[in-house]
C-alpha positions as CSV (number, residue, x, y, z in Angstrom):
1,X,39.7,-9.8,30.6
2,X,42.9,-8.3,32.1
3,X,43.0,-4.8,33.7
4,X,45.0,-3.4,30.8
5,X,42.3,-4.6,28.2
6,X,39.6,-1.9,27.1
7,X,35.9,-2.9,27.7
8,X,34.8,-3.8,24.1
9,X,32.8,-1.3,22.5
10,X,29.1,-2.1,21.5
11,X,28.4,-1.8,17.8
12,X,26.4,1.3,16.8
13,X,23.0,-0.1,15.7
14,X,22.4,-0.3,11.9
15,X,20.3,2.7,10.4
16,X,16.9,1.2,10.1
17,X,16.1,1.6,6.4
18,X,12.2,1.4,6.9
19,X,12.4,4.2,9.4
20,X,11.2,7.8,8.4
21,X,14.1,10.4,7.6
22,X,13.5,12.6,10.6
23,X,14.0,9.5,12.8
24,X,17.6,8.7,11.3
25,X,18.5,11.9,10.5
26,X,21.7,13.3,12.5
27,X,21.5,16.5,14.0
28,X,22.7,19.1,11.5
29,X,25.4,21.3,12.4
30,X,24.7,25.1,13.3
31,X,24.5,26.8,10.3
32,X,26.1,30.2,9.7
33,X,23.8,33.2,10.2
34,X,23.6,34.2,6.4
35,X,23.8,30.4,5.1
36,X,21.3,29.5,2.5
37,X,18.3,27.4,3.6
38,X,18.7,23.7,2.5
39,X,16.6,23.0,-0.3
40,X,13.5,21.0,-0.1
41,X,15.1,18.0,-1.9
42,X,17.8,17.5,0.5
43,X,16.2,14.9,2.7
44,X,15.7,12.8,-0.4
45,X,19.2,13.2,-2.0
46,X,20.8,12.2,1.5
47,X,18.6,9.3,1.2
48,X,19.9,8.2,-2.1
49,X,23.5,8.6,-1.0
50,X,22.8,6.5,2.0
51,X,21.3,4.0,-0.6
52,X,24.3,4.1,-2.6
53,X,26.6,3.9,0.4
54,X,24.9,0.9,2.1
55,X,22.1,-0.9,0.1
56,X,23.0,-0.6,-3.4
57,X,26.0,-3.1,-3.0
58,X,23.7,-5.4,-1.5
59,X,20.9,-5.6,-3.9
60,X,23.2,-4.9,-7.4
61,X,23.1,-8.8,-7.9
62,X,19.4,-9.1,-7.6
63,X,18.7,-5.9,-9.9
64,X,21.1,-7.0,-12.5
65,X,19.2,-10.4,-12.8
66,X,16.0,-8.3,-13.2
67,X,17.3,-5.8,-15.1
68,X,15.8,-6.8,-18.5
69,X,13.0,-8.8,-17.1
70,X,10.6,-8.8,-14.5
71,X,8.5,-11.5,-13.0
72,X,6.2,-10.2,-10.2
73,X,3.9,-12.6,-8.7
74,X,1.3,-10.2,-7.4
75,X,-0.6,-7.1,-8.5
76,X,-0.9,-4.9,-5.5
77,X,-3.6,-2.0,-5.6
78,X,-3.2,0.3,-2.7
79,X,-3.6,4.1,-1.8
80,X,-1.0,6.9,-2.3
81,X,-1.0,7.5,1.4
82,X,2.6,8.0,2.6
83,X,2.5,5.8,5.6
84,X,1.5,2.7,3.6
85,X,4.7,1.0,2.3
86,X,4.1,-2.3,0.3
87,X,7.4,-3.8,0.4
88,X,7.4,-3.4,4.3
89,X,4.0,-4.7,5.1
90,X,4.4,-7.9,2.7
91,X,8.2,-8.2,3.6
92,X,8.8,-8.2,-0.2
93,X,11.8,-7.0,-2.2
94,X,12.6,-5.8,-5.8
95,X,10.6,-7.7,-8.4
96,X,7.9,-9.1,-6.1
97,X,5.1,-6.8,-6.5
98,X,3.5,-5.0,-9.5
99,X,2.2,-1.9,-7.7
100,X,-0.7,0.3,-8.7
101,X,-1.1,3.3,-6.3
102,X,-4.0,5.8,-6.4
103,X,-5.8,8.1,-4.2
104,X,-8.3,5.7,-2.1
105,X,-7.1,2.5,-3.7
106,X,-9.9,2.8,-6.0
107,X,-10.9,0.6,-9.1
108,X,-13.2,2.4,-11.5
109,X,-15.9,0.1,-12.5
110,X,-16.3,-1.1,-16.2
111,X,-18.3,1.4,-18.2
112,X,-18.1,4.0,-15.5
113,X,-19.5,7.5,-16.3
114,X,-16.3,9.1,-15.5
115,X,-13.8,7.5,-17.8
116,X,-10.6,6.4,-16.4
117,X,-8.3,3.7,-17.8
118,X,-5.2,4.0,-15.6
119,X,-6.2,1.3,-13.4
120,X,-7.8,-1.0,-16.0
121,X,-4.4,-0.7,-18.1
122,X,-2.2,-1.8,-15.2
123,X,-4.6,-4.8,-14.5
124,X,-4.4,-5.7,-18.2
125,X,-0.7,-5.6,-18.5
126,X,-0.3,-7.4,-15.1
127,X,-2.7,-10.3,-16.1
128,X,-2.0,-10.5,-20.1
129,X,1.6,-9.7,-20.3
130,X,3.1,-10.5,-16.8
131,X,1.0,-13.6,-16.1
132,X,0.0,-12.3,-12.8
133,X,-2.6,-14.6,-11.3
134,X,-3.2,-12.8,-7.8
135,X,-4.7,-9.3,-7.4
136,X,-4.6,-7.7,-3.9
137,X,-6.9,-4.6,-3.0
138,X,-4.8,-2.8,0.2
139,X,-7.1,-0.1,1.9
140,X,-6.0,1.4,5.4
141,X,-7.3,3.2,8.4
142,X,-7.8,6.9,8.6
143,X,-7.9,7.3,4.8
144,X,-8.2,10.9,3.4
145,X,-10.1,9.8,0.5
146,X,-12.7,7.9,2.3
147,X,-12.9,10.7,4.8
148,X,-13.5,13.0,2.0
149,X,-16.5,10.8,0.7
150,X,-18.2,10.8,4.1
151,X,-17.9,14.6,4.2
152,X,-19.8,14.7,0.6
153,X,-16.5,16.1,-1.0
154,X,-17.0,19.4,0.4
155,X,-13.5,20.1,1.5
156,X,-11.9,19.1,-1.9
157,X,-14.4,20.6,-4.4
158,X,-11.8,23.3,-5.3
159,X,-9.6,20.3,-6.4
160,X,-11.2,19.5,-9.6
161,X,-9.1,16.5,-10.6
162,X,-9.5,14.9,-7.2
163,X,-13.4,15.7,-7.2
164,X,-13.7,13.8,-10.8
165,X,-11.6,11.1,-9.4
166,X,-13.5,10.5,-6.0
167,X,-16.6,9.7,-8.2
168,X,-15.3,6.5,-8.4
169,X,-15.6,6.1,-4.7
170,X,-19.5,6.6,-4.8
171,X,-20.3,2.9,-4.8
172,X,-18.4,2.3,-1.7
173,X,-20.3,5.4,0.0
174,X,-23.7,3.6,-1.2
175,X,-22.7,0.2,0.2
176,X,-21.8,2.0,3.2
177,X,-25.0,3.7,3.8
178,X,-27.2,0.3,2.8
179,X,-24.9,-1.9,5.4
180,X,-25.9,-2.0,9.0
181,X,-22.9,-2.0,11.4
182,X,-22.1,-5.5,12.5
183,X,-23.6,-6.7,15.8
184,X,-21.4,-6.1,18.6
185,X,-18.7,-4.2,16.7
186,X,-18.4,-0.5,17.6
187,X,-16.3,0.8,14.7
188,X,-16.1,4.6,13.8
189,X,-18.0,5.1,10.6
190,X,-14.3,6.2,8.9
191,X,-13.1,2.6,9.6
192,X,-16.1,1.1,8.3
193,X,-16.1,2.9,5.1
194,X,-12.4,2.2,4.8
195,X,-13.0,-1.5,5.1
196,X,-16.2,-1.5,3.0
197,X,-14.2,0.4,0.2
198,X,-11.6,-2.6,-0.1
199,X,-14.7,-5.0,-0.5
200,X,-16.4,-2.7,-3.1
201,X,-13.0,-2.5,-5.3
202,X,-12.7,-6.1,-5.3
203,X,-16.4,-6.3,-6.8
204,X,-15.3,-3.3,-9.2
205,X,-12.5,-5.6,-10.6
206,X,-15.4,-8.0,-11.4
207,X,-17.4,-5.8,-13.4
208,X,-14.8,-6.1,-16.2
209,X,-16.2,-9.0,-18.2
210,X,-12.8,-10.5,-19.1
211,X,-11.5,-10.5,-15.7
212,X,-14.7,-11.8,-14.1
213,X,-14.3,-14.9,-16.9
214,X,-10.6,-15.5,-15.5
215,X,-12.0,-15.5,-11.7
216,X,-15.0,-17.6,-12.0
217,X,-12.7,-20.1,-14.2
218,X,-10.5,-20.2,-11.2
219,X,-7.5,-18.6,-12.8
220,X,-7.4,-15.6,-10.9
221,X,-7.3,-14.9,-6.9
222,X,-8.3,-11.6,-5.4
223,X,-7.3,-10.8,-2.0
224,X,-8.6,-8.0,-0.1
225,X,-6.1,-6.2,2.8
226,X,-6.7,-3.6,5.4
227,X,-3.6,-2.0,7.3
228,X,-4.5,-0.6,10.8
229,X,-1.8,2.2,11.2
230,X,-2.3,2.8,14.8
231,X,-1.4,-1.1,15.3
232,X,0.6,-1.7,12.3
233,X,-1.2,-4.9,11.7
234,X,-2.6,-6.2,8.5
235,X,-6.0,-7.7,8.3
236,X,-7.3,-10.0,5.7
237,X,-10.9,-10.1,4.2
238,X,-12.8,-13.2,4.6
239,X,-15.0,-12.8,1.7
240,X,-17.6,-15.2,2.8
241,X,-18.1,-13.8,6.2
242,X,-17.8,-10.1,4.9
243,X,-15.0,-9.5,7.7
244,X,-11.7,-8.7,8.2
245,X,-9.4,-10.9,10.4
246,X,-5.9,-10.6,11.3
247,X,-3.6,-12.4,9.1
248,X,-2.6,-15.6,11.0
249,X,0.9,-16.4,12.0
250,X,0.6,-19.6,10.2
251,X,-0.2,-20.5,6.8
252,X,-3.3,-22.5,6.0
253,X,-1.0,-25.8,5.7
254,X,0.3,-25.2,9.2
255,X,3.5,-23.6,8.0
256,X,4.8,-21.0,10.3
257,X,4.8,-17.4,8.4
258,X,8.5,-16.4,8.8
């Protein structure tokens, strides 16, 4: 390099598409004193514009291929919590996951006294129409729905629809109350309930006779996952041991999980 050559400028790091909006937002210019306040939809629409400018051209060939037919490999049932982003924690893309999100990642039991067909409808379509053979229930730490169950629903009694929905979580609470904490594990009650809830929802799936038949015939795999928000790590349910273990870096056949 000669003295006349300016030093090379380091390229700006690319915007992290997985980062929350506030972490990526440029500082706005000072507004005029009488300028109207930006609408609440502004961050959302700014995100769409960023998508159009950077991501849409990259995913357009994939989306065009999937435009008239979807071929997902997994049904993924998880919570509506904004901190749980299925495509990030599974490194998946368009067309990979058929997702059902609801408060508390609940699966109403067959014949439940409070009828609800929304989750069952998703499961039926996934299995019978899309031919999916794996159902995952993914819970997470610090779940507000589980906290409400622990508190007896007192804080949400004024929310009538939510109160009715949380009745589907009562089997998880009963199981929590009947299960002794694992020896040597000093887990907070909420953490224990969040994990037990995943186990219970997998059992709830098997209360549906047609689904249980397929599971027992080896035609269907059930997977339980638990996302620890503080560590951003995903744990997998060992159903035989009744415990959650960190998803290993290698698959059972020894291949690296990359």
